[in-house]
PQR file of N, CA, C, O and H, with PARSE charges and radii, in Angstrom:
ATOM      1  N   UNK A   1      26.468 -13.628   7.421 -0.4000 1.5000
ATOM      2  CA  UNK A   1      25.373 -12.404   7.286 -0.0000 2.0000
ATOM      3  C   UNK A   1      25.373 -11.985   6.045  0.5500 1.7000
ATOM      4  O   UNK A   1      26.121 -11.038   5.799 -0.5500 1.4000
ATOM      5  N   UNK A   2      24.654 -12.489   5.070 -0.4000 1.5000
ATOM      6  CA  UNK A   2      24.106 -12.169   3.756 -0.0000 2.0000
ATOM      7  C   UNK A   2      25.483 -11.877   2.878  0.5500 1.7000
ATOM      8  O   UNK A   2      25.549 -11.029   1.988 -0.5500 1.4000
ATOM      9  H   UNK A   2      24.046 -13.258   5.270  0.4000 1.0000
ATOM     10  N   UNK A   3      26.637 -12.791   3.323 -0.4000 1.5000
ATOM     11  CA  UNK A   3      27.824 -12.556   2.476 -0.0000 2.0000
ATOM     12  C   UNK A   3      28.554 -11.337   2.588  0.5500 1.7000
ATOM     13  O   UNK A   3      29.457 -11.024   1.811 -0.5500 1.4000
ATOM     14  H   UNK A   3      26.584 -13.480   4.046  0.4000 1.0000
ATOM     15  N   UNK A   4      28.053 -10.444   3.836 -0.4000 1.5000
ATOM     16  CA  UNK A   4      29.230  -9.468   4.162 -0.0000 2.0000
ATOM     17  C   UNK A   4      30.292  -9.498   5.204  0.5500 1.7000
ATOM     18  O   UNK A   4      30.150 -10.003   6.318 -0.5500 1.4000
ATOM     19  H   UNK A   4      27.320 -10.698   4.467  0.4000 1.0000
ATOM     20  N   UNK A   5      31.235  -8.987   4.812 -0.4000 1.5000
ATOM     21  CA  UNK A   5      32.466  -9.149   5.754 -0.0000 2.0000
ATOM     22  C   UNK A   5      32.614  -7.880   6.625  0.5500 1.7000
ATOM     23  O   UNK A   5      31.779  -6.976   6.600 -0.5500 1.4000
ATOM     24  H   UNK A   5      31.350  -8.577   3.908  0.4000 1.0000
ATOM     25  N   UNK A   6      33.655  -7.864   7.349 -0.4000 1.5000
ATOM     26  CA  UNK A   6      33.914  -6.499   8.031 -0.0000 2.0000
ATOM     27  C   UNK A   6      34.292  -5.407   7.177  0.5500 1.7000
ATOM     28  O   UNK A   6      33.889  -4.279   7.462 -0.5500 1.4000
ATOM     29  H   UNK A   6      34.333  -8.598   7.369  0.4000 1.0000
ATOM     30  N   UNK A   7      35.181  -5.639   5.930 -0.4000 1.5000
ATOM     31  CA  UNK A   7      35.301  -4.438   5.170 -0.0000 2.0000
ATOM     32  C   UNK A   7      34.250  -3.853   4.344  0.5500 1.7000
ATOM     33  O   UNK A   7      34.310  -2.734   3.836 -0.5500 1.4000
ATOM     34  H   UNK A   7      35.509  -6.555   5.698  0.4000 1.0000
ATOM     35  N   UNK A   8      33.227  -4.726   4.235 -0.4000 1.5000
ATOM     36  CA  UNK A   8      31.874  -4.418   3.460 -0.0000 2.0000
ATOM     37  C   UNK A   8      31.217  -3.407   4.688  0.5500 1.7000
ATOM     38  O   UNK A   8      30.872  -2.235   4.536 -0.5500 1.4000
ATOM     39  H   UNK A   8      33.178  -5.636   4.647  0.4000 1.0000
ATOM     40  N   UNK A   9      31.165  -4.057   5.697 -0.4000 1.5000
ATOM     41  CA  UNK A   9      30.124  -3.220   6.768 -0.0000 2.0000
ATOM     42  C   UNK A   9      30.817  -1.898   7.128  0.5500 1.7000
ATOM     43  O   UNK A   9      30.107  -0.936   7.421 -0.5500 1.4000
ATOM     44  H   UNK A   9      31.445  -5.009   5.821  0.4000 1.0000
ATOM     45  N   UNK A  10      32.627  -1.740   7.127 -0.4000 1.5000
ATOM     46  CA  UNK A  10      33.117  -0.638   7.358 -0.0000 2.0000
ATOM     47  C   UNK A  10      32.912   0.647   6.239  0.5500 1.7000
ATOM     48  O   UNK A  10      32.932   1.860   6.447 -0.5500 1.4000
ATOM     49  H   UNK A  10      33.204  -2.521   6.889  0.4000 1.0000
ATOM     50  N   UNK A  11      32.710  -0.114   4.979 -0.4000 1.5000
ATOM     51  CA  UNK A  11      32.574   0.809   3.844 -0.0000 2.0000
ATOM     52  C   UNK A  11      30.966   1.461   4.227  0.5500 1.7000
ATOM     53  O   UNK A  11      30.638   2.632   4.419 -0.5500 1.4000
ATOM     54  H   UNK A  11      32.694  -1.099   4.810  0.4000 1.0000
ATOM     55  N   UNK A  12      30.170   0.248   4.249 -0.4000 1.5000
ATOM     56  CA  UNK A  12      28.769   0.715   4.299 -0.0000 2.0000
ATOM     57  C   UNK A  12      28.478   2.028   5.525  0.5500 1.7000
ATOM     58  O   UNK A  12      27.820   3.038   5.273 -0.5500 1.4000
ATOM     59  H   UNK A  12      30.436  -0.704   4.093  0.4000 1.0000
ATOM     60  N   UNK A  13      29.107   1.743   6.811 -0.4000 1.5000
ATOM     61  CA  UNK A  13      29.290   2.671   7.775 -0.0000 2.0000
ATOM     62  C   UNK A  13      29.605   4.141   7.514  0.5500 1.7000
ATOM     63  O   UNK A  13      28.944   5.122   7.856 -0.5500 1.4000
ATOM     64  H   UNK A  13      29.642   0.923   7.016  0.4000 1.0000
ATOM     65  N   UNK A  14      30.919   4.081   6.739 -0.4000 1.5000
ATOM     66  CA  UNK A  14      31.260   5.361   6.214 -0.0000 2.0000
ATOM     67  C   UNK A  14      30.551   6.100   5.395  0.5500 1.7000
ATOM     68  O   UNK A  14      30.432   7.325   5.416 -0.5500 1.4000
ATOM     69  H   UNK A  14      31.456   3.285   6.461  0.4000 1.0000
ATOM     70  N   UNK A  15      30.006   5.222   4.556 -0.4000 1.5000
ATOM     71  CA  UNK A  15      28.971   5.916   3.544 -0.0000 2.0000
ATOM     72  C   UNK A  15      27.607   6.599   4.368  0.5500 1.7000
ATOM     73  O   UNK A  15      27.127   7.698   4.091 -0.5500 1.4000
ATOM     74  H   UNK A  15      30.103   4.227   4.539  0.4000 1.0000
ATOM     75  N   UNK A  16      27.215   5.866   5.219 -0.4000 1.5000
ATOM     76  CA  UNK A  16      26.233   6.403   5.945 -0.0000 2.0000
ATOM     77  C   UNK A  16      26.611   7.552   6.716  0.5500 1.7000
ATOM     78  O   UNK A  16      25.806   8.480   6.634 -0.5500 1.4000
ATOM     79  H   UNK A  16      27.606   4.974   5.445  0.4000 1.0000
ATOM     80  N   UNK A  17      27.727   7.767   7.525 -0.4000 1.5000
ATOM     81  CA  UNK A  17      28.207   8.702   8.220 -0.0000 2.0000
ATOM     82  C   UNK A  17      28.573   9.941   7.056  0.5500 1.7000
ATOM     83  O   UNK A  17      28.596  11.084   7.514 -0.5500 1.4000
ATOM     84  H   UNK A  17      28.381   7.013   7.592  0.4000 1.0000
ATOM     85  N   UNK A  18      28.777   9.822   6.010 -0.4000 1.5000
ATOM     86  CA  UNK A  18      28.911  10.767   4.980 -0.0000 2.0000
ATOM     87  C   UNK A  18      27.490  11.503   4.647  0.5500 1.7000
ATOM     88  O   UNK A  18      27.247  12.698   4.477 -0.5500 1.4000
ATOM     89  H   UNK A  18      28.759   8.894   5.638  0.4000 1.0000
ATOM     90  N   UNK A  19      26.756  10.511   4.620 -0.4000 1.5000
ATOM     91  CA  UNK A  19      25.354  11.141   4.070 -0.0000 2.0000
ATOM     92  C   UNK A  19      24.552  11.760   5.110  0.5500 1.7000
ATOM     93  O   UNK A  19      24.025  12.829   4.802 -0.5500 1.4000
ATOM     94  H   UNK A  19      26.953   9.541   4.758  0.4000 1.0000
ATOM     95  N   UNK A  20      24.347  11.296   6.309 -0.4000 1.5000
ATOM     96  CA  UNK A  20      23.635  11.725   7.298 -0.0000 2.0000
ATOM     97  C   UNK A  20      24.369  12.514   8.501  0.5500 1.7000
ATOM     98  O   UNK A  20      23.704  13.165   9.307 -0.5500 1.4000
ATOM     99  H   UNK A  20      24.775  10.428   6.559  0.4000 1.0000
ATOM    100  N   UNK A  21      25.644  12.431   8.572 -0.4000 1.5000
ATOM    101  CA  UNK A  21      26.520  13.052   9.437 -0.0000 2.0000
ATOM    102  C   UNK A  21      26.517  12.265  10.789  0.5500 1.7000
ATOM    103  O   UNK A  21      25.655  11.444  11.102 -0.5500 1.4000
ATOM    104  H   UNK A  21      26.184  11.903   7.917  0.4000 1.0000
ATOM    105  N   UNK A  22      27.550  12.611  11.516 -0.4000 1.5000
ATOM    106  CA  UNK A  22      28.020  11.619  12.663 -0.0000 2.0000
ATOM    107  C   UNK A  22      27.039  12.079  13.942  0.5500 1.7000
ATOM    108  O   UNK A  22      26.923  11.358  14.933 -0.5500 1.4000
ATOM    109  H   UNK A  22      28.250  13.278  11.262  0.4000 1.0000
ATOM    110  N   UNK A  23      26.386  13.293  13.813 -0.4000 1.5000
ATOM    111  CA  UNK A  23      25.562  13.866  14.827 -0.0000 2.0000
ATOM    112  C   UNK A  23      24.434  13.100  14.804  0.5500 1.7000
ATOM    113  O   UNK A  23      23.919  12.849  15.894 -0.5500 1.4000
ATOM    114  H   UNK A  23      26.481  13.878  13.008  0.4000 1.0000
ATOM    115  N   UNK A  24      23.829  12.584  13.608 -0.4000 1.5000
ATOM    116  CA  UNK A  24      22.245  11.982  13.566 -0.0000 2.0000
ATOM    117  C   UNK A  24      22.462  10.523  13.772  0.5500 1.7000
ATOM    118  O   UNK A  24      21.442   9.850  13.919 -0.5500 1.4000
ATOM    119  H   UNK A  24      24.247  12.788  12.723  0.4000 1.0000
ATOM    120  N   UNK A  25      23.570   9.941  13.808 -0.4000 1.5000
ATOM    121  CA  UNK A  25      23.756   8.425  13.675 -0.0000 2.0000
ATOM    122  C   UNK A  25      23.028   7.895  15.166  0.5500 1.7000
ATOM    123  O   UNK A  25      22.237   6.951  15.172 -0.5500 1.4000
ATOM    124  H   UNK A  25      24.398  10.488  13.689  0.4000 1.0000
ATOM    125  N   UNK A  26      23.379   8.574  16.301 -0.4000 1.5000
ATOM    126  CA  UNK A  26      22.653   8.153  17.624 -0.0000 2.0000
ATOM    127  C   UNK A  26      20.864   8.041  17.522  0.5500 1.7000
ATOM    128  O   UNK A  26      20.153   7.122  17.929 -0.5500 1.4000
ATOM    129  H   UNK A  26      24.021   9.340  16.296  0.4000 1.0000
ATOM    130  N   UNK A  27      20.502   9.188  16.904 -0.4000 1.5000
ATOM    131  CA  UNK A  27      19.203   9.602  16.705 -0.0000 2.0000
ATOM    132  C   UNK A  27      18.630   8.445  15.984  0.5500 1.7000
ATOM    133  O   UNK A  27      17.750   7.761  16.506 -0.5500 1.4000
ATOM    134  H   UNK A  27      21.079   9.934  16.574  0.4000 1.0000
ATOM    135  N   UNK A  28      19.149   8.174  14.668 -0.4000 1.5000
ATOM    136  CA  UNK A  28      18.930   7.218  13.745 -0.0000 2.0000
ATOM    137  C   UNK A  28      18.734   5.885  14.693  0.5500 1.7000
ATOM    138  O   UNK A  28      17.701   5.218  14.640 -0.5500 1.4000
ATOM    139  H   UNK A  28      19.864   8.730  14.244  0.4000 1.0000
ATOM    140  N   UNK A  29      19.689   5.610  15.450 -0.4000 1.5000
ATOM    141  CA  UNK A  29      19.857   4.219  15.989 -0.0000 2.0000
ATOM    142  C   UNK A  29      18.797   3.924  17.173  0.5500 1.7000
ATOM    143  O   UNK A  29      18.316   2.810  17.378 -0.5500 1.4000
ATOM    144  H   UNK A  29      20.528   6.152  15.493  0.4000 1.0000
ATOM    145  N   UNK A  30      18.532   4.972  17.849 -0.4000 1.5000
ATOM    146  CA  UNK A  30      17.501   5.024  18.828 -0.0000 2.0000
ATOM    147  C   UNK A  30      16.086   4.779  18.072  0.5500 1.7000
ATOM    148  O   UNK A  30      15.300   3.942  18.515 -0.5500 1.4000
ATOM    149  H   UNK A  30      18.922   5.877  17.683  0.4000 1.0000
ATOM    150  N   UNK A  31      15.819   5.479  17.009 -0.4000 1.5000
ATOM    151  CA  UNK A  31      14.793   5.145  16.347 -0.0000 2.0000
ATOM    152  C   UNK A  31      14.445   3.853  15.804  0.5500 1.7000
ATOM    153  O   UNK A  31      13.288   3.437  15.852 -0.5500 1.4000
ATOM    154  H   UNK A  31      16.458   6.159  16.650  0.4000 1.0000
ATOM    155  N   UNK A  32      15.570   3.080  15.194 -0.4000 1.5000
ATOM    156  CA  UNK A  32      15.413   1.901  14.668 -0.0000 2.0000
ATOM    157  C   UNK A  32      15.385   1.029  15.745  0.5500 1.7000
ATOM    158  O   UNK A  32      14.689   0.020  15.625 -0.5500 1.4000
ATOM    159  H   UNK A  32      16.510   3.418  15.155  0.4000 1.0000
ATOM    160  N   UNK A  33      16.058   1.229  16.870 -0.4000 1.5000
ATOM    161  CA  UNK A  33      15.800   0.357  18.307 -0.0000 2.0000
ATOM    162  C   UNK A  33      14.376   0.349  18.828  0.5500 1.7000
ATOM    163  O   UNK A  33      13.859  -0.697  19.221 -0.5500 1.4000
ATOM    164  H   UNK A  33      16.623   2.049  16.967  0.4000 1.0000
ATOM    165  N   UNK A  34      13.833   1.344  18.832 -0.4000 1.5000
ATOM    166  CA  UNK A  34      12.481   1.551  19.024 -0.0000 2.0000
ATOM    167  C   UNK A  34      11.351   0.909  18.285  0.5500 1.7000
ATOM    168  O   UNK A  34      10.375   0.378  18.815 -0.5500 1.4000
ATOM    169  H   UNK A  34      14.253   2.193  18.513  0.4000 1.0000
ATOM    170  N   UNK A  35      11.595   1.018  16.962 -0.4000 1.5000
ATOM    171  CA  UNK A  35      10.782   0.439  16.031 -0.0000 2.0000
ATOM    172  C   UNK A  35      10.813  -1.321  16.155  0.5500 1.7000
ATOM    173  O   UNK A  35       9.827  -2.050  16.261 -0.5500 1.4000
ATOM    174  H   UNK A  35      12.388   1.450  16.531  0.4000 1.0000
ATOM    175  N   UNK A  36      12.106  -1.689  16.110 -0.4000 1.5000
ATOM    176  CA  UNK A  36      12.240  -3.371  16.361 -0.0000 2.0000
ATOM    177  C   UNK A  36      11.562  -3.365  17.766  0.5500 1.7000
ATOM    178  O   UNK A  36      10.610  -4.145  17.757 -0.5500 1.4000
ATOM    179  H   UNK A  36      12.906  -1.096  16.024  0.4000 1.0000
ATOM    180  N   UNK A  37      11.726  -2.766  18.935 -0.4000 1.5000
ATOM    181  CA  UNK A  37      11.141  -3.133  20.199 -0.0000 2.0000
ATOM    182  C   UNK A  37       9.654  -3.131  19.974  0.5500 1.7000
ATOM    183  O   UNK A  37       8.958  -3.813  20.727 -0.5500 1.4000
ATOM    184  H   UNK A  37      12.499  -2.132  18.943  0.4000 1.0000
ATOM    185  N   UNK A  38       9.062  -2.382  18.946 -0.4000 1.5000
ATOM    186  CA  UNK A  38       7.632  -2.166  19.076 -0.0000 2.0000
ATOM    187  C   UNK A  38       7.148  -3.237  18.257  0.5500 1.7000
ATOM    188  O   UNK A  38       6.046  -3.747  18.460 -0.5500 1.4000
ATOM    189  H   UNK A  38       9.627  -1.828  18.334  0.4000 1.0000
ATOM    190  N   UNK A  39       7.953  -3.617  17.298 -0.4000 1.5000
ATOM    191  CA  UNK A  39       7.491  -4.673  16.367 -0.0000 2.0000
ATOM    192  C   UNK A  39       7.303  -6.072  17.161  0.5500 1.7000
ATOM    193  O   UNK A  39       6.325  -6.820  17.142 -0.5500 1.4000
ATOM    194  H   UNK A  39       8.848  -3.203  17.133  0.4000 1.0000
ATOM    195  N   UNK A  40       8.416  -6.195  17.803 -0.4000 1.5000
ATOM    196  CA  UNK A  40       8.685  -7.526  18.634 -0.0000 2.0000
ATOM    197  C   UNK A  40       7.249  -7.574  19.830  0.5500 1.7000
ATOM    198  O   UNK A  40       6.567  -8.576  20.042 -0.5500 1.4000
ATOM    199  H   UNK A  40       9.210  -5.587  17.819  0.4000 1.0000
ATOM    200  N   UNK A  41       7.073  -6.294  20.443 -0.4000 1.5000
ATOM    201  CA  UNK A  41       6.015  -6.269  21.265 -0.0000 2.0000
ATOM    202  C   UNK A  41       4.754  -6.595  20.661  0.5500 1.7000
ATOM    203  O   UNK A  41       3.910  -7.249  21.274 -0.5500 1.4000
ATOM    204  H   UNK A  41       7.627  -5.480  20.271  0.4000 1.0000
ATOM    205  N   UNK A  42       4.576  -6.157  19.447 -0.4000 1.5000
ATOM    206  CA  UNK A  42       3.133  -6.264  18.737 -0.0000 2.0000
ATOM    207  C   UNK A  42       3.101  -7.746  18.141  0.5500 1.7000
ATOM    208  O   UNK A  42       1.993  -8.237  17.923 -0.5500 1.4000
ATOM    209  H   UNK A  42       5.262  -5.626  18.949  0.4000 1.0000
ATOM    210  N   UNK A  43       4.232  -8.476  17.870 -0.4000 1.5000
ATOM    211  CA  UNK A  43       4.107  -9.833  17.396 -0.0000 2.0000
ATOM    212  C   UNK A  43       4.021 -10.737  18.433  0.5500 1.7000
ATOM    213  O   UNK A  43       3.707 -11.890  18.140 -0.5500 1.4000
ATOM    214  H   UNK A  43       5.132  -8.077  18.047  0.4000 1.0000
ATOM    215  N   UNK A  44       4.261 -10.415  19.740 -0.4000 1.5000
ATOM    216  CA  UNK A  44       4.184 -11.555  20.821 -0.0000 2.0000
ATOM    217  C   UNK A  44       3.006 -11.218  21.516  0.5500 1.7000
ATOM    218  O   UNK A  44       2.533 -12.124  22.203 -0.5500 1.4000
ATOM    219  H   UNK A  44       4.515  -9.477  19.978  0.4000 1.0000
ATOM    220  N   UNK A  45       2.301  -9.927  21.505 -0.4000 1.5000
ATOM    221  CA  UNK A  45       0.996  -9.861  22.298 -0.0000 2.0000
ATOM    222  C   UNK A  45      -0.110 -10.629  21.613  0.5500 1.7000
ATOM    223  O   UNK A  45      -0.068 -10.896  20.412 -0.5500 1.4000
ATOM    224  H   UNK A  45       2.685  -9.191  20.947  0.4000 1.0000
ATOM    225  N   UNK A  46      -1.142 -10.989  22.446 -0.4000 1.5000
ATOM    226  CA  UNK A  46      -2.014 -11.939  21.750 -0.0000 2.0000
ATOM    227  C   UNK A  46      -3.055 -10.960  21.118  0.5500 1.7000
ATOM    228  O   UNK A  46      -2.940  -9.789  21.478 -0.5500 1.4000
ATOM    229  H   UNK A  46      -1.176 -10.771  23.421  0.4000 1.0000
ATOM    230  N   UNK A  47      -4.071 -11.257  20.218 -0.4000 1.5000
ATOM    231  CA  UNK A  47      -4.895 -10.449  19.490 -0.0000 2.0000
ATOM    232  C   UNK A  47      -5.949  -9.889  20.339  0.5500 1.7000
ATOM    233  O   UNK A  47      -6.343 -10.507  21.327 -0.5500 1.4000
ATOM    234  H   UNK A  47      -4.164 -12.209  19.926  0.4000 1.0000
ATOM    235  N   UNK A  48      -6.401  -8.806  20.020 -0.4000 1.5000
ATOM    236  CA  UNK A  48      -7.477  -8.010  20.992 -0.0000 2.0000
ATOM    237  C   UNK A  48      -8.553  -8.746  20.491  0.5500 1.7000
ATOM    238  O   UNK A  48      -8.613  -9.336  19.412 -0.5500 1.4000
ATOM    239  H   UNK A  48      -6.081  -8.304  19.217  0.4000 1.0000
ATOM    240  N   UNK A  49      -9.688  -8.630  21.667 -0.4000 1.5000
ATOM    241  CA  UNK A  49     -10.715  -9.643  21.513 -0.0000 2.0000
ATOM    242  C   UNK A  49     -11.962  -8.562  20.681  0.5500 1.7000
ATOM    243  O   UNK A  49     -12.061  -7.411  21.104 -0.5500 1.4000
ATOM    244  H   UNK A  49      -9.640  -8.151  22.544  0.4000 1.0000
ATOM    245  N   UNK A  50     -12.639  -8.902  19.804 -0.4000 1.5000
ATOM    246  CA  UNK A  50     -13.550  -8.041  19.186 -0.0000 2.0000
ATOM    247  C   UNK A  50     -14.762  -8.284  19.683  0.5500 1.7000
ATOM    248  O   UNK A  50     -15.356  -9.341  19.469 -0.5500 1.4000
ATOM    249  H   UNK A  50     -12.558  -9.838  19.459  0.4000 1.0000
ATOM    250  N   UNK A  51     -15.389  -7.003  20.626 -0.4000 1.5000
ATOM    251  CA  UNK A  51     -16.608  -7.412  21.440 -0.0000 2.0000
ATOM    252  C   UNK A  51     -17.768  -6.670  20.528  0.5500 1.7000
ATOM    253  O   UNK A  51     -18.842  -6.565  21.120 -0.5500 1.4000
ATOM    254  H   UNK A  51     -14.907  -6.144  20.800  0.4000 1.0000
ATOM    255  N   UNK A  52     -17.738  -6.211  19.373 -0.4000 1.5000
ATOM    256  CA  UNK A  52     -18.947  -5.631  18.639 -0.0000 2.0000
ATOM    257  C   UNK A  52     -19.856  -6.723  18.410  0.5500 1.7000
ATOM    258  O   UNK A  52     -19.390  -7.827  18.127 -0.5500 1.4000
ATOM    259  H   UNK A  52     -16.865  -6.297  18.892  0.4000 1.0000
ATOM    260  N   UNK A  53     -21.177  -6.534  18.504 -0.4000 1.5000
ATOM    261  CA  UNK A  53     -22.156  -7.385  18.114 -0.0000 2.0000
ATOM    262  C   UNK A  53     -22.202  -7.546  16.646  0.5500 1.7000
ATOM    263  O   UNK A  53     -22.182  -6.618  15.838 -0.5500 1.4000
ATOM    264  H   UNK A  53     -21.555  -5.637  18.733  0.4000 1.0000
ATOM    265  N   UNK A  54     -22.268  -8.881  16.357 -0.4000 1.5000
ATOM    266  CA  UNK A  54     -22.344  -9.373  14.849 -0.0000 2.0000
ATOM    267  C   UNK A  54     -23.832  -9.543  14.543  0.5500 1.7000
ATOM    268  O   UNK A  54     -24.700  -9.824  15.369 -0.5500 1.4000
ATOM    269  H   UNK A  54     -22.284  -9.635  17.013  0.4000 1.0000
ATOM    270  N   UNK A  55     -24.018  -9.310  13.101 -0.4000 1.5000
ATOM    271  CA  UNK A  55     -25.244  -9.624  12.395 -0.0000 2.0000
ATOM    272  C   UNK A  55     -25.542 -11.202  12.441  0.5500 1.7000
ATOM    273  O   UNK A  55     -24.662 -12.054  12.315 -0.5500 1.4000
ATOM    274  H   UNK A  55     -23.313  -9.082  12.429  0.4000 1.0000
ATOM    275  N   UNK A  56     -27.035 -11.496  12.659 -0.4000 1.5000
ATOM    276  CA  UNK A  56     -27.274 -12.617  12.413 -0.0000 2.0000
ATOM    277  C   UNK A  56     -26.838 -13.274  11.050  0.5500 1.7000
ATOM    278  O   UNK A  56     -26.261 -12.608  10.191 -0.5500 1.4000
ATOM    279  H   UNK A  56     -27.749 -10.804  12.762  0.4000 1.0000
ATOM    280  N   UNK A  57     -27.152 -14.683  10.876 -0.4000 1.5000
ATOM    281  CA  UNK A  57     -26.885 -15.316   9.477 -0.0000 2.0000
ATOM    282  C   UNK A  57     -27.975 -14.676   8.566  0.5500 1.7000
ATOM    283  O   UNK A  57     -27.669 -14.657   7.374 -0.5500 1.4000
ATOM    284  H   UNK A  57     -27.620 -15.225  11.574  0.4000 1.0000
ATOM    285  N   UNK A  58     -29.146 -14.166   8.881 -0.4000 1.5000
ATOM    286  CA  UNK A  58     -29.862 -13.550   7.695 -0.0000 2.0000
ATOM    287  C   UNK A  58     -29.657 -12.173   7.607  0.5500 1.7000
ATOM    288  O   UNK A  58     -30.414 -11.481   6.926 -0.5500 1.4000
ATOM    289  H   UNK A  58     -29.394 -14.181   9.849  0.4000 1.0000
ATOM    290  N   UNK A  59     -28.587 -11.634   8.307 -0.4000 1.5000
ATOM    291  CA  UNK A  59     -28.230 -10.312   7.846 -0.0000 2.0000
ATOM    292  C   UNK A  59     -29.059  -9.319   8.613  0.5500 1.7000
ATOM    293  O   UNK A  59     -29.091  -8.164   8.191 -0.5500 1.4000
ATOM    294  H   UNK A  59     -27.973 -12.196   8.860  0.4000 1.0000
ATOM    295  N   UNK A  60     -29.778  -9.666   9.769 -0.4000 1.5000
ATOM    296  CA  UNK A  60     -30.822  -8.856  10.618 -0.0000 2.0000
ATOM    297  C   UNK A  60     -29.897  -8.244  11.656  0.5500 1.7000
ATOM    298  O   UNK A  60     -28.822  -8.755  11.970 -0.5500 1.4000
ATOM    299  H   UNK A  60     -29.752 -10.605  10.112  0.4000 1.0000
ATOM    300  N   UNK A  61     -30.417  -7.034  12.209 -0.4000 1.5000
ATOM    301  CA  UNK A  61     -29.445  -6.522  13.250 -0.0000 2.0000
ATOM    302  C   UNK A  61     -29.938  -7.154  14.627  0.5500 1.7000
ATOM    303  O   UNK A  61     -31.136  -7.400  14.764 -0.5500 1.4000
ATOM    304  H   UNK A  61     -31.291  -6.619  11.955  0.4000 1.0000
ATOM    305  N   UNK A  62     -29.024  -7.422  15.654 -0.4000 1.5000
ATOM    306  CA  UNK A  62     -29.395  -8.065  16.905 -0.0000 2.0000
ATOM    307  C   UNK A  62     -30.811  -7.291  17.401  0.5500 1.7000
ATOM    308  O   UNK A  62     -31.175  -6.150  17.115 -0.5500 1.4000
ATOM    309  H   UNK A  62     -28.051  -7.223  15.543  0.4000 1.0000
ATOM    310  N   UNK A  63     -31.420  -8.202  18.161 -0.4000 1.5000
ATOM    311  CA  UNK A  63     -32.748  -7.761  18.846 -0.0000 2.0000
ATOM    312  C   UNK A  63     -32.785  -6.598  19.548  0.5500 1.7000
ATOM    313  O   UNK A  63     -33.755  -5.840  19.534 -0.5500 1.4000
ATOM    314  H   UNK A  63     -31.125  -9.129  18.393  0.4000 1.0000
ATOM    315  N   UNK A  64     -31.744  -6.407  20.185 -0.4000 1.5000
ATOM    316  CA  UNK A  64     -31.756  -5.142  21.036 -0.0000 2.0000
ATOM    317  C   UNK A  64     -31.887  -3.695  20.167  0.5500 1.7000
ATOM    318  O   UNK A  64     -32.301  -2.640  20.647 -0.5500 1.4000
ATOM    319  H   UNK A  64     -30.956  -7.023  20.196  0.4000 1.0000
ATOM    320  N   UNK A  65     -31.551  -3.847  19.136 -0.4000 1.5000
ATOM    321  CA  UNK A  65     -31.612  -2.615  18.268 -0.0000 2.0000
ATOM    322  C   UNK A  65     -32.794  -2.282  17.448  0.5500 1.7000
ATOM    323  O   UNK A  65     -33.017  -1.238  16.834 -0.5500 1.4000
ATOM    324  H   UNK A  65     -31.214  -4.704  18.747  0.4000 1.0000
ATOM    325  N   UNK A  66     -33.572  -3.441  17.555 -0.4000 1.5000
ATOM    326  CA  UNK A  66     -34.857  -3.465  16.782 -0.0000 2.0000
ATOM    327  C   UNK A  66     -35.861  -2.606  17.450  0.5500 1.7000
ATOM    328  O   UNK A  66     -36.743  -2.084  16.767 -0.5500 1.4000
ATOM    329  H   UNK A  66     -33.390  -4.288  18.054  0.4000 1.0000
ATOM    330  N   UNK A  67     -35.797  -2.404  18.807 -0.4000 1.5000
ATOM    331  CA  UNK A  67     -36.611  -1.723  19.587 -0.0000 2.0000
ATOM    332  C   UNK A  67     -36.862  -0.213  19.427  0.5500 1.7000
ATOM    333  O   UNK A  67     -37.865   0.464  19.656 -0.5500 1.4000
ATOM    334  H   UNK A  67     -35.081  -2.828  19.361  0.4000 1.0000
ATOM    335  N   UNK A  68     -35.491   0.141  18.907 -0.4000 1.5000
ATOM    336  CA  UNK A  68     -35.294   1.713  18.840 -0.0000 2.0000
ATOM    337  C   UNK A  68     -36.115   2.502  17.589  0.5500 1.7000
ATOM    338  O   UNK A  68     -36.226   1.975  16.482 -0.5500 1.4000
ATOM    339  H   UNK A  68     -34.677  -0.409  18.721  0.4000 1.0000
ATOM    340  N   UNK A  69     -36.593   3.638  17.860 -0.4000 1.5000
ATOM    341  CA  UNK A  69     -37.274   4.180  16.873 -0.0000 2.0000
ATOM    342  C   UNK A  69     -36.101   4.574  15.863  0.5500 1.7000
ATOM    343  O   UNK A  69     -34.946   4.896  16.142 -0.5500 1.4000
ATOM    344  H   UNK A  69     -36.502   4.066  18.759  0.4000 1.0000
ATOM    345  N   UNK A  70     -36.758   4.452  14.525 -0.4000 1.5000
ATOM    346  CA  UNK A  70     -35.864   4.893  13.110 -0.0000 2.0000
ATOM    347  C   UNK A  70     -35.440   6.329  13.331  0.5500 1.7000
ATOM    348  O   UNK A  70     -34.258   6.492  13.026 -0.5500 1.4000
ATOM    349  H   UNK A  70     -37.697   4.190  14.299  0.4000 1.0000
ATOM    350  N   UNK A  71     -36.002   7.339  13.736 -0.4000 1.5000
ATOM    351  CA  UNK A  71     -35.876   8.650  13.823 -0.0000 2.0000
ATOM    352  C   UNK A  71     -34.585   9.222  14.716  0.5500 1.7000
ATOM    353  O   UNK A  71     -34.090  10.349  14.714 -0.5500 1.4000
ATOM    354  H   UNK A  71     -36.962   7.206  13.983  0.4000 1.0000
ATOM    355  N   UNK A  72     -34.219   8.022  15.487 -0.4000 1.5000
ATOM    356  CA  UNK A  72     -33.028   8.410  16.311 -0.0000 2.0000
ATOM    357  C   UNK A  72     -31.823   7.843  15.939  0.5500 1.7000
ATOM    358  O   UNK A  72     -30.796   8.109  16.563 -0.5500 1.4000
ATOM    359  H   UNK A  72     -34.621   7.106  15.489  0.4000 1.0000
TER
END
């Protein structure tokens, strides 16, 4: 795992505990876990279907909008 052994991971954990405190570590772990869960969910869901009407090839609006008065 990136060339990190157990001693290096322990040193990193001790530094994180000194910087953030032991009481904030569960909150940070929960936040990271939720972020990973949301990322996995977003990558596995199918893309949303876009149902907005598209302009024609000539750049004109669809015919349904052409009948509306311009003042409204």
